[in-house]
C-alpha positions in Angstrom: 47.9 35.4 25.1 48.2 31.5 24.9 45.4 31.1 27.4 43.1 33.7 25.6 43.4 31.7 22.3 42.7 28.4 24.0 39.6 30.0 25.7 38.6 31.4 22.4 38.8 28.1 20.7 37.0 26.2 23.6 34.1 28.7 23.1 33.9 28.1 19.6 33.7 24.4 19.8 31.3 24.6 22.5 28.9 26.6 20.5 29.4 24.5 17.3 28.6 21.3 19.3 25.5 22.8 21.0 24.3 24.0 17.6 24.7 20.5 16.2 22.8 19.2 19.0 19.7 21.6 18.4 19.8 20.6 14.7 16.6 19.0 13.4 17.0 15.3 12.6 15.9 14.6 9.1 12.7 12.4 9.1 12.6 9.0 7.4 10.5 9.1 4.3 6.7 8.7 4.8 5.8 5.0 4.8 9.3 3.7 5.6 9.3 0.3 7.0 10.8 -0.7 10.4 14.4 -2.1 10.0 14.2 -5.7 11.0 17.7 -6.6 10.2 19.1 -4.3 12.9 17.2 -6.4 15.6 14.6 -3.7 15.9 11.7 -6.2 15.8 11.2 -9.1 18.2 11.6 -12.0 15.9 12.2 -15.6 16.9 15.8 -15.3 15.9 17.5 -11.9 16.3 17.7 -9.9 12.9 16.0 -12.8 10.9 12.4 -13.2 9.8 11.5 -16.9 10.2 8.5 -17.9 7.9 6.8 -21.2 7.8 4.7 -23.0 5.2 3.9 -26.7 4.5 5.9 -29.3 2.6 5.0 -30.0 -0.2 3.8 -26.7 -1.0 1.8 -26.6 -4.5 2.1 -24.3 -7.2 1.0 -21.5 -7.9 1.4 -20.8 -4.2 4.9 -21.9 -4.2 6.9 -22.9 -7.3 9.0 -26.1 -7.3 8.0 -26.6 -3.7 10.7 -24.2 -2.9 9.6 -21.0 -1.1 13.0 -19.3 -1.1 13.0 -18.7 -4.7 10.3 -16.1 -4.2 8.2 -17.6 -7.0 4.4 -18.5 -6.5 1.8 -16.1 -5.1 2.4 -16.9 -1.3 6.2 -16.9 -1.6 6.0 -13.7 -3.3 3.7 -12.2 -0.8 5.9 -13.4 2.1 9.2 -11.7 0.8 7.1 -8.5 -0.1 5.9 -8.5 3.6 9.5 -9.3 4.8 10.8 -6.2 2.7 8.0 -3.8 4.1 9.3 -4.9 7.7 13.0 -4.1 6.7 14.2 -7.8 6.0 16.1 -8.4 2.9 16.0 -11.9 1.3 19.3 -12.8 2.9 17.6 -12.3 6.3 14.6 -14.4 5.7 14.6 -18.2 6.7 11.9 -20.8 5.9 10.8 -23.5 8.1 8.4 -26.3 7.4 5.1 -26.7 9.3 2.0 -28.7 8.5 -1.3 -26.9 8.0 -2.4 -28.7 11.4 0.8 -27.6 13.1 0.1 -24.0 12.0 -3.3 -23.7 13.2 -2.6 -25.6 16.5 -2.8 -23.5 19.7 0.5 -22.9 21.4 3.9 -21.3 20.8 5.4 -21.4 17.4 8.9 -21.6 16.3 8.2 -19.2 13.4 7.3 -15.6 13.2 4.4 -16.0 10.9 3.1 -18.6 8.6 1.6 -18.5 5.0 -0.5 -21.6 4.0 -3.8 -20.5 2.7 -5.1 -20.4 6.3 -8.7 -18.8 6.4 -9.3 -16.2 8.9 -12.2 -17.5 11.3 -13.5 -16.3 14.8 -12.9 -19.9 16.1 -9.3 -19.7 15.0 -8.7 -16.3 16.3 -9.4 -17.6 19.7 -6.0 -19.3 19.5 -4.1 -17.5 17.0 -3.3 -13.9 15.6 -3.9 -13.1 12.1 -2.7 -10.6 9.9 -5.3 -8.5 7.8 -6.3 -10.4 4.7 -3.6 -10.8 1.9 -6.1 -12.7 -0.3 -9.7 -13.2 -0.6 -10.7 -16.4 -2.3 -12.9 -16.4 -5.5 -14.9 -19.2 -7.0 -13.4 -21.3 -9.8 -14.8 -24.0 -12.2 -13.1 -27.5 -12.3 -13.6 -30.2 -14.8 -11.7 -33.3 -16.3 -10.0 -33.8 -19.5 -12.4 -34.9 -22.1 -15.3 -33.3 -20.3 -17.7 -31.0 -22.2 -16.6 -28.3 -19.9 -13.1 -28.8 -20.7 -12.8 -26.4 -23.7 -15.2 -23.7 -22.0 -13.9 -20.1 -22.2 -17.1 -18.2 -21.5 -19.9 -18.4 -19.0 -22.1 -19.2 -21.9 -20.1 -22.3 -22.8 -21.1 -23.7 -19.2 -24.7 -22.8 -19.2 -26.1 -26.0 -20.8 -23.9 -28.1 -18.6 -24.4 -30.0 -15.4 -22.7 -28.1 -12.5 -22.1 -29.3 -9.0 -21.3 -27.7 -5.9 -21.4 -28.0 -1.9 -24.5 -27.1 -0.4 -24.6 -24.0 1.7 -21.6 -22.7 0.4 -20.5 -19.5 -1.6 -19.5 -21.8 -4.4 -23.1 -23.0 -4.8 -24.4 -19.6 -4.7 -21.8 -18.2 -7.3 -22.6 -21.1 -9.7 -26.3 -20.3 -9.5 -25.8 -16.6 -10.1 -23.0 -16.6 -12.2 -23.3 -19.4 -14.6 -27.2 -19.6 -14.3 -27.3 -23.1 -16.0 -30.5 -24.2 -17.5 -30.3 -27.4 -15.4 -30.3 -26.5 -11.7 -27.0 -26.8 -9.8 -26.6 -30.2 -8.2 -26.0 -29.7 -4.3 -23.7 -32.1 -2.4 -22.9 -32.5 1.3 -19.2 -31.8 1.1 -16.5 -31.4 -1.3 -15.5 -35.0 -1.3 -18.8 -35.6 -2.8 -18.6 -32.9 -5.2 -15.4 -34.5 -6.5 -16.8 -37.9 -6.6 -19.8 -36.6 -8.7 -17.3 -35.1 -11.1 -15.2 -38.3 -11.5 -18.4 -40.6 -11.6 -19.7 -38.4 -14.5 -22.9 -37.2 -12.5 -21.7 -33.7 -13.4 -19.9 -32.0 -16.2 -17.9 -29.5 -14.0 -17.8 -28.4 -10.2 -17.5 -25.1 -8.6 -15.3 -24.7 -5.6 -13.1 -21.8 -4.2 -10.1 -21.2 -6.0 -7.4 -22.4 -3.6 -9.5 -25.9 -3.4 -9.5 -25.8 -7.3 -5.8 -25.3 -7.5 -5.0 -28.2 -5.0 -7.5 -30.7 -6.4 -6.3 -30.3 -9.8 -2.8 -30.4 -8.8 -2.8 -33.2 -6.4 -6.2 -35.0 -6.3 -8.0 -35.2 -9.7 -6.4 -37.5 -12.5 -6.9 -35.1 -15.5 -8.1 -32.3 -13.7 -8.8 -29.1 -15.7 -9.0 -25.6 -14.1 -11.6 -23.9 -16.5 -11.4 -20.3 -14.8 -12.7 -18.2 -12.2 -16.2 -17.0 -11.8 -16.6 -13.1 -12.1 -18.0 -11.0 -9.2 -17.4 -14.0 -6.9 -15.3 -12.4 -4.3 -16.5 -12.3 -0.7 -15.1 -15.8 0.0 -12.9 -17.0 2.8 -10.2 -14.4 3.7 -6.5 -15.7 3.9 -4.3 -14.3 6.4 -0.6 -14.7 7.8 -0.8 -16.5 11.1 1.2 -15.6 14.1 1.3 -16.5 17.9 -1.7 -15.3 20.0 -0.6 -12.1 21.2 2.4 -11.8 18.9 4.5 -8.5 19.4 4.6 -8.7 15.5 1.0 -8.8 14.6 0.6 -4.9 14.3 3.6 -4.6 12.1 3.0 -7.7 10.0 -0.7 -6.2 9.4 0.5 -2.8 8.6 2.8 -4.4 6.1 0.0 -6.4 4.3 -2.2 -3.2 4.3 0.6 -1.2 2.7 1.0 -3.8 -0.1 -2.7 -3.8 -0.7 -3.0 -0.2 -0.9 0.1 0.3 -3.2 -1.3 -2.4 -5.6 1.2 -5.0 -4.9 -1.0 -7.7 -3.8 -3.3 -7.2 -7.0 -0.2 -7.5 -9.1 1.2 -10.7 -7.4 -2.4 -12.2 -7.6 -2.7 -11.4 -11.3 0.9 -12.7 -12.0 0.7 -16.0 -10.0 -3.2 -16.8 -9.8 -4.7 -15.7 -12.9 -2.0 -15.8 -15.6 0.6 -18.5 -14.2 -2.1 -20.8 -12.8 -4.2 -20.6 -15.8 -7.4 -19.3 -14.2 -8.7 -16.5 -16.2 -12.0 -14.7 -15.2 -14.9 -16.3 -17.1 -17.1 -13.8 -18.9 
């Protein structure tokens, strides 16, 4: 009888295990990101996502030159991408790389870099890029005390002297959006554009927004960012930079695409580039 009881118990256990093995595994929620912190992604350092940017990093891309605080457009985008990949903030590390180091051919010591790098066919020959996390708009820059400094509408700019670089989206946007009564003055490069502004040859200049943010923060004494021009998208596309042939490129691109589709990128752009940077869209 003892043998019969053990035989019956064994049969019950065997059937139970067989049923458990056949039970369907509950699927992950749709759109769930890969888990990076368990080493699932082939990052430079196991279970850590290493992100590069330059030093100094200027606002509004990075606040207080500290990308680890998650404040500023590119810092916030980087952490949002990390989260999509399955890395929480504790598993993100930042490293310093100059713009030239980021775009130089060759192996990198980071998983991706974020530093206002425009996607181009020439660069794609030596680097991988994510899909664009930002498409540049055009912006109006002037100096304190200029007639353009208090402009809040396109009409306020129409009677002023405007300068832009020849052959650029900036020149076209100035001509079409502002349509000044005096033809837009063309210059050979952005250095000449800035010189025209500082020497008083023009009242305001039009450049892409990343350039506007940089020159008003670091180059122009008393520089004023007046605002963005409407319907001036179609400029440079900024992408996250990876090694050529990186095994992470598809995952990082999928993360950026998800953030675009769910509206996160637009929200971060409004928060850090339109509101915090004081770059309203002029109408």
